[in-house]
C-alpha positions in Angstrom: 175.2 75.5 92.4 171.9 73.8 93.2 171.3 76.3 96.0 171.3 79.3 93.7 167.9 81.0 93.6 166.5 81.7 90.2 167.4 85.1 88.9 164.9 87.2 87.0 165.3 87.3 83.2 165.6 91.1 83.2 168.6 90.9 85.7 170.3 88.1 83.7 170.0 90.0 80.4 171.4 93.1 82.2 174.5 91.0 83.3 174.9 89.7 79.7 174.6 93.2 78.2 177.2 94.6 80.6 179.7 91.7 80.3 181.7 93.3 77.5 182.8 95.9 80.1 184.2 93.0 82.2 185.9 91.6 79.1 187.5 94.9 78.3 188.8 95.4 81.8 190.1 91.9 82.0 191.9 92.3 78.6 193.5 95.6 79.8 194.6 94.0 83.1 196.1 91.0 81.3 197.9 93.3 78.8 199.3 95.5 81.6 200.6 92.4 83.4 202.3 91.0 80.3 203.9 94.3 79.4 205.0 95.3 82.9 206.3 91.9 83.8 208.3 91.3 80.7 206.4 88.1 79.7 208.2 86.1 76.9 206.7 83.6 74.4 209.0 81.0 75.9 206.9 81.1 79.1 203.7 80.1 77.2 202.3 76.8 78.3 199.5 74.6 77.2 197.4 75.2 80.4 197.8 78.9 79.9 196.7 78.8 76.3 193.7 76.6 77.2 192.7 78.9 80.1 192.9 82.0 77.8 190.8 80.3 75.1 188.2 79.0 77.6 187.9 82.4 79.1 187.4 84.1 75.7 184.8 81.5 74.6 182.9 81.7 77.8 182.9 85.5 77.8 181.4 85.3 74.3 178.8 82.8 75.5 177.8 85.1 78.3 177.4 88.1 76.0 175.3 86.2 73.3 171.9 86.0 75.1 171.8 89.8 75.3 171.8 90.1 71.5 170.5 86.8 70.3 166.9 85.6 70.8 168.0 82.2 69.5 170.5 81.9 72.3 167.9 82.7 74.9 165.5 80.2 73.4 168.1 77.5 73.5 168.9 78.2 77.1 165.2 78.2 78.0 164.4 77.8 81.7 167.9 76.6 82.4 169.3 80.0 81.5 169.8 81.3 85.1 171.7 78.2 86.3 173.7 78.0 83.1 174.7 81.6 83.4 175.9 81.1 87.0 178.0 78.2 85.9 179.6 80.0 83.0 180.3 83.1 85.0 182.1 81.1 87.6 184.0 79.1 85.0 184.9 82.4 83.2 186.2 83.9 86.5 188.3 80.7 87.3 189.8 80.5 83.8 190.7 84.2 83.7 192.3 84.2 87.1 194.2 81.0 86.2 195.5 82.5 83.0 196.5 85.8 84.7 198.2 84.2 87.6 200.0 81.7 85.4 201.6 84.5 83.5 202.5 86.6 86.5 203.9 83.5 88.4 206.5 83.0 85.7 207.7 86.6 86.2 208.8 86.2 89.8 207.7 88.1 92.9 207.4 91.4 91.0 205.3 89.8 88.3 203.1 88.1 90.9 202.5 91.5 92.6 201.5 93.1 89.2 199.3 90.0 88.5 197.4 90.3 91.8 196.9 94.0 91.3 195.7 93.4 87.8 193.4 90.6 89.0 191.9 92.8 91.7 191.4 95.5 89.1 189.6 93.1 86.8 187.6 91.6 89.6 186.0 94.8 90.8 184.1 95.6 87.5 182.9 92.0 87.5 181.6 92.3 91.0 180.0 95.6 90.1 178.1 93.9 87.2 177.1 91.1 89.5 176.3 93.2 92.5 172.4 92.9 92.2 173.0 89.2 92.8 175.1 88.8 96.0 175.4 85.0 95.9 176.5 85.0 92.3 179.0 87.7 93.2 180.4 85.4 95.9 180.6 82.4 93.6 182.4 84.5 91.0 184.9 85.6 93.8 185.3 81.9 94.9 185.9 80.8 91.3 188.5 83.6 90.9 190.3 82.3 94.1 190.1 78.8 92.8 191.8 79.9 89.6 194.5 81.6 91.6 195.2 78.6 93.7 195.2 76.4 90.6 197.8 78.6 88.9 200.2 78.8 91.9 199.4 76.9 95.0 201.6 78.8 97.4 201.0 79.3 101.1 200.3 83.0 101.1 197.6 82.6 98.4 196.0 79.8 100.4 195.9 81.9 103.6 194.5 84.9 101.6 191.8 82.7 100.1 190.9 81.3 103.5 190.5 84.8 104.9 189.0 86.4 101.8 186.4 83.8 100.8 184.6 83.4 104.2 184.4 87.2 104.5 183.0 87.4 101.0 180.6 84.6 101.8 179.4 86.3 105.0 178.9 89.6 103.2 177.2 87.8 100.3 174.8 86.0 102.6 173.9 89.2 104.6 173.5 91.2 101.4 171.6 88.4 99.8 169.1 88.3 102.6 168.7 92.1 102.5 168.3 91.9 98.7 165.7 89.2 99.0 163.8 91.3 101.6 164.1 94.4 99.4 163.0 92.5 96.4 160.1 91.0 98.3 159.0 94.5 99.3 159.3 95.6 95.8 157.3 92.6 94.6 154.7 93.1 97.3 154.5 96.8 96.4 154.0 95.8 92.7 151.4 93.3 93.8 149.6 95.9 95.9 149.8 98.4 93.1 148.3 95.9 90.7 145.6 94.9 93.1 144.7 98.5 93.7 144.6 99.1 90.0 142.3 96.1 89.5 140.1 97.2 92.4 139.8 100.7 91.1 139.1 99.4 87.6 136.4 97.1 89.0 135.0 100.0 91.0 134.7 102.1 87.9 133.2 99.4 85.8 130.6 98.6 88.5 129.1 102.1 87.9 129.4 103.0 91.6 131.9 105.7 91.0 134.8 107.0 88.9 137.9 109.3 89.2 139.1 112.5 87.9 142.2 114.8 88.0 142.9 118.4 86.9 146.1 120.4 86.4 146.9 123.5 88.4 144.6 125.5 86.0 141.6 123.3 86.6 141.8 121.6 83.2 141.0 117.9 83.1 144.0 115.7 82.6 142.3 112.5 83.5 138.7 111.4 83.8 137.4 107.8 83.9 136.1 106.3 80.7 132.9 105.4 82.5 132.2 109.1 83.3 132.9 110.0 79.7 130.6 107.3 78.4 127.8 108.3 80.8 127.6 111.8 79.4 128.3 110.5 75.8 131.2 112.9 75.4 134.2 112.7 73.0 137.3 111.5 75.0 139.6 113.5 72.8 137.8 116.8 73.4 137.0 116.5 77.1 140.6 116.2 78.1 142.0 119.7 78.5 138.6 121.3 79.2 138.0 123.1 82.5 136.2 120.8 84.8 133.7 123.6 85.7 132.6 123.8 82.1 131.7 120.1 82.1 129.7 120.1 85.3 127.7 123.2 84.8 126.9 125.5 81.9 127.0 129.3 82.4 123.6 130.7 83.4 122.0 127.3 83.6 120.3 125.9 86.6 123.0 124.7 88.9 125.2 127.7 88.5 125.6 127.8 92.2 127.4 124.4 92.0 129.8 125.8 89.5 130.6 128.8 91.8 131.0 126.5 94.8 133.5 124.3 92.8 135.5 127.3 91.6 135.6 128.6 95.2 137.2 125.4 96.5 139.6 125.3 93.5 140.7 128.9 94.1 141.0 128.4 97.8 142.7 125.0 97.3 140.5 123.4 99.9 139.0 119.9 99.8 135.3 119.2 99.3 133.0 116.2 99.8 129.8 115.2 98.1 129.4 118.4 96.1 126.1 118.0 94.1 126.5 119.3 90.5 124.6 119.2 87.3 126.3 117.9 84.1 126.2 120.5 81.3 127.7 118.4 78.6 125.0 115.7 78.5 122.1 115.0 76.2 119.9 114.2 79.2 119.8 115.7 82.7 122.4 114.1 84.9 123.5 114.8 88.4 126.9 114.0 89.9 128.4 114.1 93.4 132.0 115.1 93.4 134.6 114.8 96.1 138.2 115.9 95.8 141.1 117.8 97.1 144.4 119.5 96.1 147.6 117.6 95.7 151.3 118.8 95.6 154.6 117.5 94.3 157.6 116.6 96.4 158.6 120.2 96.5 155.3 121.3 98.0 154.1 123.0 94.7 150.4 122.9 93.9 149.9 120.5 91.0 146.1 120.3 90.7 143.0 118.6 92.1 142.1 114.9 92.0 139.1 113.0 93.4 136.3 110.8 92.7 132.7 111.2 91.5 129.4 109.4 91.7 126.5 109.5 89.3 123.4 110.5 91.3 121.0 110.5 88.4 119.2 107.3 89.3 119.4 108.1 93.0 117.8 111.5 92.3 115.1 109.9 90.1 114.4 107.3 92.9 114.2 110.1 95.4 111.8 112.0 93.2 109.7 108.9 92.7 109.6 108.4 96.5 108.8 112.0 97.0 106.0 111.7 94.4 104.6 108.7 96.3 104.9 110.4 99.7 103.4 113.8 98.6 101.1 113.1 95.8 98.0 111.0 95.2 98.6 108.0 93.1 95.3 108.1 91.2 95.0 111.8 90.4 98.5 113.2 90.8 97.2 115.9 93.1 98.8 116.7 96.4 97.8 114.1 99.0 96.3 114.8 102.5 99.7 115.2 104.2 101.3 117.4 101.5 98.3 119.7 101.0 98.2 120.2 104.8 101.9 121.1 104.7 101.3 123.6 101.9 98.4 125.0 103.8 100.4 125.5 107.0 103.1 127.3 105.0 100.5 129.5 103.3 99.2 130.5 106.7 102.5 131.7 108.1 105.0 134.2 106.5 108.7 133.9 106.4 109.1 135.8 109.6 106.3 133.9 111.4 103.7 136.6 110.8 100.1 135.4 109.9 99.3 135.5 106.2 95.8 135.9 104.7 94.6 132.6 103.2 91.4 130.8 102.4 90.5 127.1 102.4 88.0 125.2 100.3 86.8 121.7 101.3 84.9 120.0 98.5 82.7 116.9 98.5 81.3 115.3 95.3 77.5 114.8 95.3 76.2 111.5 94.1 79.7 110.0 93.6 79.0 107.1 95.9 76.1 105.9 93.8 78.3 106.1 90.7 81.0 104.1 92.4 78.5 101.5 93.7 76.5 101.1 90.5 79.1 101.4 87.7 82.1 100.0 89.6 85.3 101.3 91.1 87.3 101.5 87.8 84.6 103.9 86.4 84.7 105.8 89.7 88.5 106.1 89.5 88.4 107.3 85.9 85.7 109.8 86.9 87.9 111.1 89.8 90.8 111.7 87.3 88.5 113.9 85.1 87.2 115.7 88.2 90.8 116.4 89.3 91.7 117.8 85.8 88.7 120.1 85.8 89.3 121.2 89.4 93.0 122.1 88.6 92.0 124.0 85.5 89.3 125.9 87.4 91.6 126.9 90.3 94.6 127.6 87.9 97.4 129.7 89.5 95.1 130.9 92.3 95.9 128.1 94.6 96.9 124.5 95.2 94.5 121.5 94.9 94.8 118.3 96.9 92.8 115.1 97.3 92.1 114.0 100.8 90.8 110.6 99.8 87.6 109.2 98.3 85.6 112.0 96.7 87.0 114.7 99.1 89.2 117.5 97.8 90.9 120.5 99.4 91.9 123.8 97.8 94.4 126.2 99.4 94.0 129.8 98.2 96.9 132.0 99.5 96.2 135.7 99.8 92.6 135.5 98.7 90.1 136.5 101.5 87.5 138.5 99.6 84.1 136.8 100.0 83.0 138.0 96.6 86.1 136.6 94.9 85.9 133.4 96.8 82.2 133.1 96.0 83.0 133.5 92.3 85.7 130.8 92.5 83.3 128.4 94.4 80.6 129.0 91.8 83.0 128.2 89.0 84.1 125.1 90.7 80.5 123.8 91.3 79.4 124.7 87.7 82.5 123.1 86.1 82.3 120.0 88.1 78.6 119.6 87.5 78.9 119.4 83.7 78.3 115.9 82.3 81.3 113.5 82.2 81.8 110.7 79.6 83.6 107.7 81.1 83.9 104.5 79.0 80.7 105.2 77.2 78.8 106.2 80.3 77.4 109.8 80.6 77.7 110.7 84.3 76.4 113.8 86.1 77.5 114.6 89.6 77.7 117.7 91.6 79.9 119.3 94.3 79.4 121.1 97.6 82.0 123.5 99.0 82.8 124.7 102.5 84.9 127.8 102.9 87.0 129.0 105.8 89.0 132.3 105.8 92.1 133.4 107.7 92.2 137.2 107.5 95.9 137.5 108.3 95.3 139.7 111.3 95.4 136.8 113.8 97.2 133.5 113.9 95.0 130.8 112.6 96.0 127.2 113.1 95.6 124.8 110.2 93.6 122.3 112.2 91.2 125.0 113.3 90.8 126.2 109.7 90.2 122.7 108.4 87.6 122.1 111.1 85.9 125.3 110.2 85.8 124.5 106.5 84.5 121.0 107.3 81.6 122.6 109.3 80.9 124.9 106.4 80.9 121.9 104.0 78.5 120.0 106.3 76.2 123.0 106.3 76.3 123.2 102.5 75.4 119.5 102.2 72.6 119.9 104.8 71.2 122.9 102.9 70.6 121.0 99.6 74.0 120.2 98.2 75.4 121.8 95.0 76.1 125.1 96.9 78.9 126.7 98.9 78.9 128.0 102.5 81.2 130.3 104.3 82.1 129.3 107.9 80.3 131.2 110.6 80.4 130.9 114.4 76.9 129.5 114.7 78.1 126.4 112.9 80.1 125.5 116.0 76.9 125.8 117.9 75.2 123.5 115.5 78.0 121.0 115.8 78.1 121.2 119.5 74.4 120.8 119.7 74.6 117.8 117.4 77.2 116.2 119.8 75.0 117.0 122.7 72.0 115.5 121.0 73.9 112.3 120.4 74.5 111.9 124.1 71.0 112.8 125.0 69.6 110.4 122.3 71.7 107.6 123.8 70.3 108.4 127.2 66.7 108.6 125.9 67.0 105.1 124.4 68.3 103.7 127.7 65.7 105.5 129.8 62.6 104.9 127.6 62.4 108.5 126.4 61.3 107.6 122.8 57.9 107.0 121.4 56.2 105.9 118.2 53.7 107.8 116.0 51.6 105.9 113.5 50.8 107.4 110.1 47.8 105.9 108.4 48.2 104.0 105.1 44.8 104.2 103.3 43.4 102.0 100.6 42.6 104.3 97.7 39.6 102.3 96.4 37.8 101.9 99.8 39.2 104.9 101.7 39.8 102.7 104.7 42.9 102.3 106.8 44.8 99.2 105.7 47.7 99.8 108.0 50.1 102.2 109.7 53.7 103.1 109.3 55.6 103.2 112.6 57.6 106.4 113.0 60.0 107.1 115.8 59.4 110.2 117.9 61.5 111.9 120.5 60.1 114.4 123.0 63.1 116.0 124.6 62.5 117.1 128.2 64.1 120.5 127.6 64.2 121.1 123.9 60.7 119.7 123.3 60.0 117.6 120.2 63.1 116.7 118.1 62.4 116.2 114.4 63.3 112.7 113.0 65.2 114.6 110.3 67.5 115.7 113.1 67.9 112.6 115.4 67.8 109.8 112.8 70.9 111.0 110.9 72.6 111.3 114.3 71.6 107.8 115.2 72.9 106.5 111.8 76.3 108.3 112.2 76.7 107.1 115.9 75.5 103.5 115.3 72.5 104.1 117.6 70.3 103.2 114.7 70.7 99.5 115.4 69.3 100.0 119.0 66.6 102.4 117.9 65.5 100.3 115.0 65.1 97.2 117.1 63.2 99.1 119.7 60.8 100.5 117.1 60.3 97.0 115.6 59.5 95.3 118.9 57.2 98.1 120.1 55.3 98.4 116.9 54.7 94.6 116.7 53.5 94.6 120.3 51.1 97.6 119.6 49.8 96.2 116.3 49.0 92.8 117.8 45.9 94.3 119.3 44.6 95.8 116.1 42.2 94.2 113.7 43.7 91.3 111.7 43.3 93.2 108.4 45.5 96.1 109.6 49.2 95.8 108.9 52.1 97.6 110.5 55.0 98.9 108.4 58.4 99.4 110.0 61.4 101.1 108.4 64.7 99.1 108.3 67.9 100.9 108.0 70.7 99.6 105.7 72.8 98.9 108.9 70.0 96.8 110.4 69.5 94.9 107.1 73.2 94.1 106.9 73.2 92.5 110.4 73.3 88.7 110.0 71.1 88.5 113.1 68.4 90.7 111.8 66.0 87.9 110.6 66.3 86.3 114.0 65.5 89.6 115.7 62.4 89.9 113.5 61.3 86.3 114.3 61.8 87.0 118.0 59.8 90.2 117.9 56.9 88.4 116.2 57.0 85.6 118.7 57.1 87.9 121.7 54.2 90.1 120.4 52.1 87.3 118.9 51.7 89.3 115.7 51.1 87.3 112.5 54.1 87.5 110.2 52.0 88.5 107.2 50.8 91.7 109.0 54.4 92.9 109.4 55.7 94.9 106.4 59.4 95.8 106.4 60.3 98.9 104.4 63.7 98.6 102.8 65.5 101.3 100.7 67.3 100.3 97.5 70.6 101.4 99.1 70.9 97.9 100.6 71.7 96.6 97.1 74.7 98.9 96.8 76.9 97.0 99.2 78.7 94.4 97.1 79.8 92.5 100.3 76.2 92.0 101.5 74.4 88.9 100.5 71.0 90.6 100.1 69.4 87.7 98.3 70.2 85.4 101.3 68.7 87.9 103.8 65.6 88.3 101.6 65.2 84.5 101.5 65.4 84.2 105.3 62.9 87.1 105.8 60.4 85.6 103.3 60.7 82.3 105.0 59.4 83.9 108.2 56.4 85.1 106.2 56.7 88.9 106.5 56.0 91.3 103.7 58.7 93.4 102.0 58.2 96.9 100.6 60.7 98.8 98.5 60.8 102.3 100.1 61.6 105.6 98.3 61.5 104.0 94.9 63.0 106.0 92.1 65.6 107.9 94.1 68.4 105.5 93.4 70.1 104.2 90.3 69.6 100.5 89.9 66.0 99.8 91.0 64.8 98.1 87.8 67.6 95.6 87.9 66.9 94.1 91.4 63.1 94.4 91.1 63.2 91.3 88.9 64.8 89.1 91.6 64.0 90.7 95.0 60.7 89.3 96.5 59.0 92.7 97.2 55.3 92.8 97.8 54.9 96.6 97.5 56.6 99.6 95.9 56.4 102.9 97.8 56.6 105.9 95.4 58.8 108.6 96.9 57.1 111.8 97.9 59.4 113.8 95.6 57.4 112.4 92.7 54.0 112.9 94.4 54.4 116.5 95.5 53.6 118.9 92.7 52.5 116.0 90.4 49.1 117.7 89.9 50.7 121.0 88.8 50.5 122.0 85.1 53.5 120.9 83.1 54.8 118.5 85.7 56.3 115.2 84.4 55.8 113.5 87.7 52.5 112.1 86.8 54.0 110.2 83.9 56.7 108.8 86.2 54.0 107.7 88.7 52.0 106.0 85.9 55.1 104.1 84.8 55.9 102.9 88.3 52.3 101.8 88.8 52.3 99.9 85.5 55.6 98.2 86.5 54.2 97.2 89.9 51.1 95.7 88.4 53.2 93.7 85.9 55.2 92.3 88.8 52.0 91.7 90.9 53.0 94.3 93.5 51.0 96.9 95.4 51.9 100.6 95.3 51.8 103.3 98.0 52.2 106.9 97.1 53.9 108.8 99.9 53.6 112.5 100.8 50.2 113.3 99.4 49.0 116.6 100.9 46.3 118.1 98.6 43.0 117.0 97.1 44.3 117.3 93.5 47.3 115.1 94.3 45.0 112.5 95.8 42.7 112.6 92.8 45.7 112.2 90.5 47.0 109.2 92.4 43.6 107.5 92.3 43.3 108.1 88.6 46.8 106.7 87.9 45.9 103.4 89.7 47.9 103.6 92.9 46.5 101.0 95.4 47.4 102.9 98.6 48.2 106.5 99.7 50.0 107.9 102.7 50.3 111.5 103.7 48.9 114.5 105.5 45.9 114.3 103.2 44.6 111.6 105.6 46.1 113.1 108.7 49.3 113.5 110.5 51.1 110.6 112.4 49.1 109.6 115.5 49.9 108.4 118.9 48.9 104.9 119.9 45.7 106.0 121.6 44.6 108.1 118.6 45.4 105.3 116.2 43.3 102.9 118.2 40.5 105.4 118.1 40.7 105.8 114.4 40.6 102.0 114.0 37.5 101.9 116.2 35.5 104.0 113.6 33.1 102.4 111.2 35.1 100.1 109.0 38.1 102.4 109.7 36.8 104.8 107.0 38.7 108.1 106.7 38.0 111.3 104.8 40.7 113.4 103.1 41.6 116.8 104.6 43.8 119.5 103.3 44.3 122.1 100.6 42.7 121.6 97.3 45.7 122.6 95.2 49.4 122.1 95.5 51.6 124.9 96.9 55.0 126.0 95.9 57.8 123.6 96.0 59.7 123.9 99.3 63.3 123.0 100.1 64.6 121.5 103.2 67.0 123.8 105.1 68.9 123.6 108.4 69.7 127.2 109.4 69.3 129.3 112.6 67.5 132.6 111.8 66.4 135.6 113.8 62.7 136.6 114.2 62.4 140.3 115.1 59.1 141.4 116.9 58.4 144.3 119.3 62.1 145.1 119.7 63.2 141.6 120.5 65.0 139.0 118.4 63.9 135.4 118.9 66.1 132.5 117.6 64.3 130.0 115.4 65.2 127.4 112.9 64.0 127.0 109.3 62.8 123.5 108.4 61.8 124.3 104.8 61.5 127.4 102.6 60.0 128.5 99.3 60.1 131.8 97.5 56.8 132.8 99.2 57.2 131.4 102.7 58.9 129.2 105.2 58.2 126.6 107.9 60.1 127.4 111.1 60.3 125.8 114.6 61.3 127.3 117.9 58.4 129.7 118.6 55.5 128.3 120.5 51.8 129.0 119.9 52.3 132.1 117.7 48.9 133.8 117.0 48.0 133.7 113.3 48.4 137.2 111.7 51.4 138.1 113.8 53.9 140.2 111.7 57.6 139.7 111.9 60.8 140.9 110.4 62.8 137.8 109.6 66.7 137.8 109.3 67.3 134.9 106.9 71.0 135.7 106.4 73.6 138.4 106.5 72.1 141.5 104.8 69.0 139.4 103.9 65.8 140.4 105.8 62.2 140.0 104.8 58.8 140.9 106.3 56.5 138.0 107.0 53.2 137.1 108.7 52.3 134.0 110.7 49.6 132.0 108.9 49.3 129.1 111.4 51.1 127.6 114.4 51.1 124.1 116.0 53.1 123.8 119.1 56.6 125.0 118.1 56.0 124.9 114.4 54.9 128.1 112.5 54.1 128.7 108.9 55.3 132.1 107.6 54.2 133.9 104.5 56.6 136.5 103.1 55.4 139.9 102.1 57.5 139.7 98.9 58.9 136.7 97.2 62.6 136.0 97.8 65.4 134.6 95.6 66.3 131.1 96.9 69.7 131.4 95.1 70.4 134.6 97.1 69.3 132.8 100.3 71.6 129.8 99.6 74.6 132.1 99.0 74.1 134.1 102.1 75.7 133.3 105.4 73.6 132.7 108.5 72.8 135.9 110.4 74.5 137.0 113.7 71.7 136.9 116.3 71.5 138.9 119.5 68.5 137.4 121.3 66.1 138.9 123.8 65.7 137.8 127.4 65.1 134.0 127.9 61.7 134.6 129.5 60.5 136.5 126.4 61.4 133.7 124.0 57.8 132.4 123.9 55.4 134.6 121.9 
């Protein structure tokens, strides 16, 4: 019995519960044998009585565990083995009793007894059939009881044949049963493992499961999905799934229709994005599923799994926000606004669409950023963005290109009048004062406008380039204005690129020269020095204004080479002048930031032999705006050389007073914007000049007033206490030979020359215009303009009194007369005053020129 495998408690209890059937069959078989064989009481023996009693007691013991918990507890873990023993003992005792009775009845009785025994054995085997080895042991015990009751030869032979056969069958069936049971156990284990995995999958939040009936009503949905949408589990079961994932008429109705289509067609679907209707917050799900059928092929419903895409969608939206929108302002960034612009230019069928483009640049923003700090600048940009969005409204899309540059896309708007109104509103609104962290800030804006009329395909890059050229023109013409793109802007840009190459060649070939403008001591009216000014005589174009080639040199980096050449040449020329005459040289911010600049100055002085105290370096306050530049260290090195330092263009920046206390300047140069018009009635410039002079005297510095042109301006400067003056009042810049001749005069004394009174304020302009005379149109360029006249260049030696019709812009012509002409510069007086605002708003004229040989008057 030690080899019997443990039997499951459920199977044992089943045997115990069914054992009364065995008892009944045995009792019936025993009764039939006694009655049929004619058994008498005289045949009763003690072994027979004992066998019957043992069988009855054991049968009761077998049955008790099925109805008595106490009996099961007493058996404990020994219950399987004990049951096997008592079943075998019961079978042996019963077969012994039955065969003992039939043996006393003769051969006929024995036959009846064997038949009855077999009849009783079959139900026992049926009850024991789930356990093949126990069934064999019960059969062996039955055979043992038979042999014990009557040990005759035929029974022994039968037992020898029957028992091995039963053992073989039991072993084979037992192996099959073990394999089947192992498969069942493995299947149960797999089912439990799958259940745990699915449960863990649901609890992890990565997904959940659902099932519907054949009508689309929910019969199962994971608890996690119900919790996510905060629904009532009792009410959601039985609802149509389509009512849960989407509400009628709500956004996402298309998802509902798609789900219902799959359900009606009974087709599978994967990753169907839906919105959840029954949720307090907006949620997105991805559903996958398919139909399933019963064993008869009948449609039962749909089942599948789902995933909550809410966080994924939010992350995607956040990534999209970062990829498409500017972090600081929330406006479309450079890439996205370009994408929107490209879509606006082309219709759905590929046809060109009318569209306009604004490029905006904030005026004076850099000074705000440099003086008040980047956090203030960032806060200012946010306010600018809000104003810009409110101004544009629904008319277009606004984007930030970076820094203080913005772009506006205006689909369908190509009317110049409408665009001019929008541009004017933008400039006006952005120019109102801002309040940022207690600082009142005033900036401006310039706008360049390009138009795609919709009749021809216009590339986005071309339009952006055109708007950029228009913006450049707006900034060159005074800032705070807007300009429409015109074809001649390309010519200007091309000319600018050509000038850059020609300037580079001129520097290498020695094509530059220096003009020297006198600096006069106001008290003695003697020349105390000269300022060195770079000049460029182009072999084809003639004289090129410094206002043209200096910005080109700064943008291209040629200013370093140009500045060093001017420094070395000026030092060499000044070395031959009287010792009391100084030479002033302008230093660009790029030169000043060069760590090698003090060494270059020292080398120029050494090579020329010029005394260091006679060299005056003019530096603008912009050098203080670079936080990375150690200006104090550079000043210290320059002062150690012994040169003088002058603060140029004082008053045009933002932080001059702060660094005047520490920077070792010897002179302050008052910018010409304060000098010109200072003598006019009502001008506040004189008060500003007086304040600057008082400040300089307190700091033991000299002052030079720049740009003095009239006698009344000179008298005002003298009365306000300026120590030096520089301007056309004492002559224009001179060549080296003329400068030497002026110095050769008696004590270098000079007399003022010029108009007695100041003229109208003029504005610098860069625009090509048309000069009409005797049926021909001559191209010229305005250098500055006032309501009553203009200074132009491009016409050579025009006789005074010559009358012209001047095309200043599209639909803007004025009659004028030439008042003076020097080389290619001519002063024009208009017959009637013009509106400068109208001039600024006008586009440059289209010019059809005369024959080249007639371009000189």
